[in-house]
C-alpha positions as CSV (number, residue, x, y, z in Angstrom):
1,X,-4.1,1.7,-20.5
2,X,-1.4,3.1,-17.9
3,X,-2.2,6.1,-15.8
4,X,1.4,6.2,-13.8
5,X,4.8,5.5,-15.7
6,X,7.7,6.6,-14.2
7,X,11.0,5.9,-15.7
8,X,14.7,5.8,-13.7
9,X,12.7,8.6,-11.9
10,X,15.9,10.1,-9.8
11,X,15.5,12.9,-6.9
12,X,18.3,14.7,-4.9
13,X,18.4,17.5,-2.3
14,X,22.1,18.8,-2.4
15,X,24.0,15.6,-1.9
16,X,21.2,13.5,-0.3
17,X,19.3,10.8,-3.2
18,X,15.7,10.7,-1.8
19,X,14.7,8.9,-4.5
20,X,17.4,7.0,-7.0
21,X,16.1,5.4,-10.6
22,X,12.4,4.9,-9.8
23,X,10.7,2.6,-12.2
24,X,7.3,1.8,-12.2
25,X,3.8,1.7,-13.8
26,X,-0.2,1.6,-12.6
27,X,-2.8,0.6,-14.4
28,X,-6.3,2.4,-15.2
29,X,-8.5,0.8,-12.3
30,X,-5.7,-0.8,-10.2
31,X,-5.5,-0.2,-6.6
32,X,-1.3,0.0,-6.4
33,X,0.3,-0.1,-3.0
34,X,3.4,1.8,-2.2
35,X,5.2,0.8,1.1
36,X,8.5,1.2,2.3
37,X,10.6,2.3,5.4
38,X,10.7,5.9,6.8
39,X,13.0,7.8,4.5
40,X,12.8,5.5,1.7
41,X,11.2,8.3,-0.9
42,X,7.8,7.3,-0.8
43,X,6.7,10.7,0.0
44,X,9.4,12.7,-2.5
45,X,8.2,10.7,-5.4
46,X,4.6,11.1,-4.2
47,X,5.3,14.8,-4.7
48,X,7.0,14.5,-7.6
49,X,4.0,12.9,-9.6
50,X,1.6,15.6,-8.3
51,X,4.1,18.2,-9.9
52,X,4.7,19.4,-6.1
53,X,8.6,18.5,-6.7
54,X,10.8,18.3,-9.8
55,X,12.8,15.4,-10.4
56,X,16.1,16.1,-10.7
57,X,16.5,13.0,-13.5
58,X,14.2,10.4,-15.5
59,X,10.6,10.6,-16.3
60,X,7.4,10.4,-15.0
61,X,3.7,10.7,-16.8
62,X,0.5,11.0,-14.9
63,X,-2.9,10.4,-17.0
64,X,-0.5,10.6,-20.2
65,X,0.7,13.7,-19.1
66,X,3.8,15.4,-17.3
67,X,2.6,16.0,-13.7
68,X,1.4,19.5,-12.8
69,X,-0.4,20.1,-15.8
70,X,-3.5,21.7,-14.5
71,X,-6.0,20.0,-17.0
72,X,-4.6,16.5,-15.5
73,X,-4.5,17.7,-12.2
74,X,-7.9,18.2,-12.4
75,X,-8.5,14.8,-12.7
76,X,-6.6,13.8,-9.9
77,X,-7.4,13.5,-6.1
78,X,-5.1,14.1,-3.0
79,X,-4.7,12.8,0.5
80,X,-1.8,14.3,2.1
81,X,-0.4,12.5,5.1
82,X,-0.5,15.5,7.4
83,X,-3.5,17.5,7.1
84,X,-3.6,21.1,7.5
85,X,-6.9,22.5,7.3
86,X,-8.7,25.9,7.9
87,X,-9.8,25.3,11.5
88,X,-12.4,28.0,11.1
89,X,-14.2,26.5,8.3
90,X,-17.5,24.2,8.6
91,X,-17.3,20.6,7.0
92,X,-19.4,22.0,4.5
93,X,-17.9,25.4,3.8
94,X,-14.5,23.6,3.5
95,X,-15.8,21.1,0.6
96,X,-17.6,24.4,-1.2
97,X,-14.0,26.4,-1.0
98,X,-12.6,23.1,-2.6
99,X,-15.3,23.0,-5.3
100,X,-14.8,26.1,-6.4
101,X,-10.9,25.6,-6.6
102,X,-12.0,22.7,-8.9
103,X,-14.0,25.0,-10.9
104,X,-16.9,23.1,-10.1
105,X,-20.4,25.4,-10.0
106,X,-22.0,26.2,-7.0
107,X,-25.4,23.8,-8.4
108,X,-22.6,21.1,-8.5
109,X,-21.1,21.6,-5.7
110,X,-24.6,22.0,-3.3
111,X,-25.2,18.3,-4.9
112,X,-21.5,16.7,-4.2
113,X,-20.8,17.8,-1.0
114,X,-23.9,16.2,1.1
115,X,-23.4,13.0,-0.9
116,X,-19.9,13.0,0.0
117,X,-20.3,13.9,3.8
118,X,-23.0,11.3,4.1
119,X,-20.5,8.6,2.0
120,X,-17.5,9.1,4.9
121,X,-19.5,9.3,7.8
122,X,-19.7,12.9,8.5
123,X,-23.5,13.8,7.4
124,X,-24.3,14.5,11.0
125,X,-21.1,17.2,11.3
126,X,-21.3,19.2,8.4
127,X,-22.1,22.1,10.2
128,X,-19.4,21.5,12.9
129,X,-15.7,23.7,12.6
130,X,-12.8,21.8,11.3
131,X,-11.2,23.1,14.5
132,X,-13.4,21.2,16.6
133,X,-12.5,17.8,14.8
134,X,-11.0,15.0,15.9
135,X,-7.8,13.1,14.2
136,X,-10.3,10.4,12.9
137,X,-12.8,12.9,11.8
138,X,-10.0,14.9,10.0
139,X,-9.0,12.0,8.1
140,X,-12.9,11.4,6.7
141,X,-12.7,15.2,5.3
142,X,-9.6,14.7,4.0
143,X,-10.9,11.6,2.1
144,X,-14.2,13.6,1.2
145,X,-11.8,16.5,-0.5
146,X,-9.4,13.9,-2.3
147,X,-12.7,12.5,-3.8
148,X,-14.5,16.0,-4.3
149,X,-13.9,16.3,-8.1
150,X,-14.7,12.8,-8.9
151,X,-11.2,11.9,-9.7
152,X,-9.9,9.2,-12.2
153,X,-6.6,8.8,-10.4
154,X,-6.3,9.4,-6.4
155,X,-3.3,9.4,-4.2
156,X,-4.1,8.1,-0.8
157,X,-0.9,8.8,1.8
158,X,-1.8,7.1,5.6
159,X,-5.9,7.1,4.7
160,X,-6.4,5.3,8.1
161,X,-4.3,6.6,10.3
162,X,-6.0,7.8,13.5
163,X,-9.1,5.4,12.2
164,X,-10.8,3.3,14.5
165,X,-11.3,-0.5,13.4
166,X,-14.7,0.0,12.0
167,X,-13.1,3.8,10.5
168,X,-10.4,1.6,8.8
169,X,-12.7,-0.9,7.7
170,X,-15.5,1.9,6.4
171,X,-12.2,3.5,4.2
172,X,-10.9,-0.4,2.9
173,X,-14.7,-0.2,1.4
174,X,-14.4,3.0,-0.1
175,X,-11.7,2.1,-1.8
176,X,-13.2,-1.2,-3.0
177,X,-15.9,1.0,-4.3
178,X,-13.2,3.0,-6.1
179,X,-11.8,0.3,-7.7
180,X,-15.7,-0.9,-8.7
181,X,-16.0,2.0,-10.4
182,X,-12.3,2.1,-12.6
183,X,-10.9,4.7,-10.3
184,X,-7.0,4.2,-10.3
185,X,-5.8,4.0,-6.5
186,X,-2.3,5.1,-5.3
187,X,-1.5,3.9,-1.7
188,X,0.7,4.5,0.6
189,X,0.2,3.3,4.2
190,X,2.6,1.6,7.5
191,X,-1.0,-0.4,8.1
192,X,0.3,-3.5,5.8
193,X,-2.6,-5.4,6.8
194,X,-4.8,-3.2,5.4
195,X,-2.8,-2.8,1.8
196,X,-3.0,-6.7,1.7
197,X,-7.0,-6.7,2.2
198,X,-7.3,-4.0,-0.7
199,X,-4.4,-3.8,-3.3
200,X,-4.3,-5.5,-6.5
201,X,-0.4,-5.0,-6.5
202,X,2.3,-3.5,-4.5
203,X,5.8,-2.1,-4.6
204,X,8.5,-1.8,-1.7
205,X,11.3,0.6,-1.7
206,X,14.2,0.9,0.3
207,X,17.0,3.7,0.1
208,X,14.7,5.5,-2.8
209,X,14.8,2.1,-5.3
210,X,12.4,-0.3,-6.0
211,X,13.0,-3.6,-4.2
212,X,10.2,-5.5,-5.5
213,X,7.0,-5.2,-7.5
214,X,4.1,-7.4,-8.3
215,X,1.3,-9.1,-6.8
216,X,1.5,-10.5,-3.2
217,X,1.2,-14.2,-4.8
218,X,4.4,-13.1,-6.8
219,X,6.2,-11.2,-4.0
220,X,5.8,-14.3,-2.2
221,X,6.4,-17.3,-4.2
222,X,9.3,-19.1,-3.6
223,X,8.6,-18.6,0.2
224,X,6.0,-20.9,1.6
225,X,6.7,-21.6,5.2
226,X,6.4,-24.8,6.6
227,X,6.0,-26.0,10.1
228,X,6.4,-29.5,10.8
229,X,5.9,-31.5,14.1
230,X,7.9,-34.6,13.9
231,X,9.7,-37.2,16.3
232,X,13.0,-39.3,15.9
233,X,14.4,-37.3,13.3
234,X,17.7,-39.2,13.3
235,X,20.9,-37.0,13.0
236,X,21.6,-38.1,9.6
237,X,18.0,-36.4,8.2
238,X,18.9,-33.3,10.8
239,X,21.9,-32.7,9.0
240,X,20.2,-33.4,5.7
241,X,17.5,-30.6,6.3
242,X,18.7,-28.0,4.2
243,X,18.4,-29.8,1.2
244,X,14.6,-29.1,1.2
245,X,14.7,-25.6,2.1
246,X,16.0,-22.7,4.5
247,X,15.7,-24.2,7.7
248,X,14.4,-21.2,10.1
249,X,14.0,-23.1,13.3
250,X,14.8,-26.9,14.4
251,X,14.1,-28.3,18.0
252,X,13.6,-31.6,19.4
253,X,9.6,-32.0,18.0
254,X,9.3,-29.4,15.8
255,X,11.2,-27.6,12.9
256,X,10.5,-24.9,10.6
257,X,11.8,-24.5,6.9
258,X,11.1,-22.1,4.0
259,X,10.6,-24.1,0.7
260,X,10.7,-23.0,-3.0
261,X,7.8,-24.9,-4.5
262,X,4.8,-26.7,-2.6
263,X,5.3,-29.3,-5.3
264,X,8.0,-30.9,-2.7
265,X,5.8,-31.2,0.5
266,X,4.8,-34.8,-0.4
267,X,8.3,-36.1,-1.0
268,X,9.5,-34.1,1.8
269,X,7.0,-35.9,4.0
270,X,7.6,-39.4,2.4
271,X,11.7,-38.7,3.3
272,X,10.9,-37.8,6.9
273,X,9.0,-41.0,7.3
274,X,11.1,-43.8,5.4
275,X,14.1,-42.3,7.3
276,X,12.7,-43.5,10.4
277,X,11.2,-40.1,11.7
278,X,7.3,-39.9,13.2
279,X,5.5,-37.4,11.4
280,X,2.4,-35.8,13.4
281,X,1.9,-32.7,10.9
282,X,3.3,-30.5,8.0
283,X,1.5,-27.2,8.2
284,X,2.9,-25.2,4.8
285,X,2.1,-21.4,5.4
286,X,2.5,-18.5,2.5
287,X,4.6,-15.2,3.5
288,X,2.4,-12.5,4.2
289,X,3.2,-9.0,3.1
290,X,4.3,-7.6,6.4
291,X,6.8,-10.8,6.8
292,X,8.1,-10.2,3.0
293,X,8.0,-6.3,4.2
294,X,10.5,-6.6,7.6
295,X,12.6,-9.2,5.8
296,X,13.0,-6.2,2.3
297,X,14.0,-4.3,5.5
298,X,16.5,-6.4,7.5
299,X,17.8,-7.2,4.3
300,X,18.8,-3.6,4.0
301,X,20.5,-3.2,7.3
């Protein structure tokens, strides 16, 4: 079942194109990473999916309905990147206020709020005013607010911002727990290592369009980077190296190239040795999400 579907989604602000024909889908129970440089259209896309901004063109469906439908939004949680909470409220009062906005009964809220505060590590801060919270604590109470209504779909915009390594690990564990409960997570983060650890699929956006979408294996397929320690390369071998892949670097005793398929590595090793070179090591390495992201952004520039 698809919980998010977009087709040629587009948004103009005057003559400025913020989102330019975005098409993707997110399945139930999936953790979906949404990545891109600043100004790529990520936040505008999220706002359209939440019904906060109306698209100029194209279509979007969230939980099978038009974004913004109150019945649908009651099943959606959202943690915005920039938190603006009432500083005079305590953590408990803040969550009880949002519980009333969701239509929860007082009995439901009294049961749900303490459990959520414990889940995000704020049980000992239940009666602390939000104005006294650090950035990391504010991020935690924002997470609790996003999960208050036990959503089927939750949007997390930079959920680990301001958190220390332990806090980031707790958020990762929380996301995995949500996935185990079949909750769909739409995750936007600049910490690509975090995305790499928790996401089932990712989409990379640039200039308002989807540059690529898929699992990490799918996106990095055909981009195995190989580091070779070798001595005695002949001039003919140096000239012929591009037949094996893209040569990234080459010096007297070390070369790095990108090959399209791991299966060619035994042939590459045999070719080097039979040609007279001395092969000391051959180390393949799959491209990381961060490296893939940087290359796509650099191609844009």
